[in-house]
N, C-alpha and C positions, 0 to 999 in steps of 0.2 A: 084813899077814904077819895072818891068821886066827885069835882067841884059842879058847885050849885051856880046857875042863867049870873051872870053878869048884873049888877041891878048899878053897877057904874056907865054902862057902854056910850048911855048917853053927853056925856062927858067926858068918859077918856077918849073920843070922836076929834075931843075940840085942840084934845091937842097930843095926840097918836103921830107920827113924822112917819108911820112907814107909809109906802106908795104902792102898799100891794091889798086894796083894800076887797079885793075880793076873797085873801082869808077867811081861812072861819075862825082862827082867834085873834083878828083887829080887834086890835079899841079893847081887847080882854084882854092887860096884860099880862094875870100869873095866867093864862095857856099861850101865851106870844115867850113866859119870860121858863114857862115848864119843857117849850115845843123847841126853844132855840140855846138855854143851854145844853154846853154834851156836844150840842150838833156838832159834827164836822163840817158838814158843808156849809151851813151857817150860823157858824155862834157866839153871834150876835143878834141882838137888834136892831131893826130900827132906830130904834134909841139911841144907840151905840152912834148910828154911824158921819153925826158932826156937820147934820143939817140943823140950817140955823131956824131957831126960836121966833114962829108970829109974835108978836109983843101983846095979841091977848087973851095968850090960854097963859101967861102970867099970870093971874090970878085971878080962877075958874071957882066956881060956887064948886061947896061943901060935898064931899060926897058922902053917897047911908055908908054905913059900918055895912065890912067886907063879911058875906057869910060865906066868905069859905076863907076866915085867918088861919080855922083851924090846920086845914087842907096846907097854908101858902107858905103858914110856920115849923109845918114839919119835913119841907123842901129849901124852907131861907138857908143862904150864906149866908146870909151878913152876918158881922160878928160883933153888931153894934147892939148892945142889952137896953138898954139905956132909951131906943128911938124907938120912938111911939108910931115906927112907917114901917117896920121891924112885919113883915108877915101884908100888905097891902100895896102890894104890890104896883099901880097903877099913883098909890101919892107916895113911896120910891118914886119912881121914873121922873113923878112931876116934878121932883125935889129934889132933882142931880140934873134933872136937863138945864142945862144954865142956859141964857139968852143968849148966847155964843154958839150954841150946839155941843161942846169942847167939854160935857159933863158928864163923872162917869158912874153907871149905879151902883149900886149898892151887890144886888142878883148877881155881880160882873165878877164880882173878886173872890178867883179861883188863885 
């Protein structure tokens, strides 16, 4: 199933630690995760790079419901069944990206 346009891109752009802003997947977390998972050349997203998280991103506004939830769940490697963020990649990245940049996103637990 194809993913539809990201309705949360504006909010994601406020927290995206990736410096590759020309990338077509920039600030579209589910596409970024799908692109990097299993990629031998670039195995992790920039979210995994240890970049210090800006304090202003610690309390971002609520995101709209993810229109790609079903597709994301089919690809999700996270085993935390009770987690409310499962399949909502941007919320997962936001939750796991700690202020010191040392957090790990569940999408990459393999």
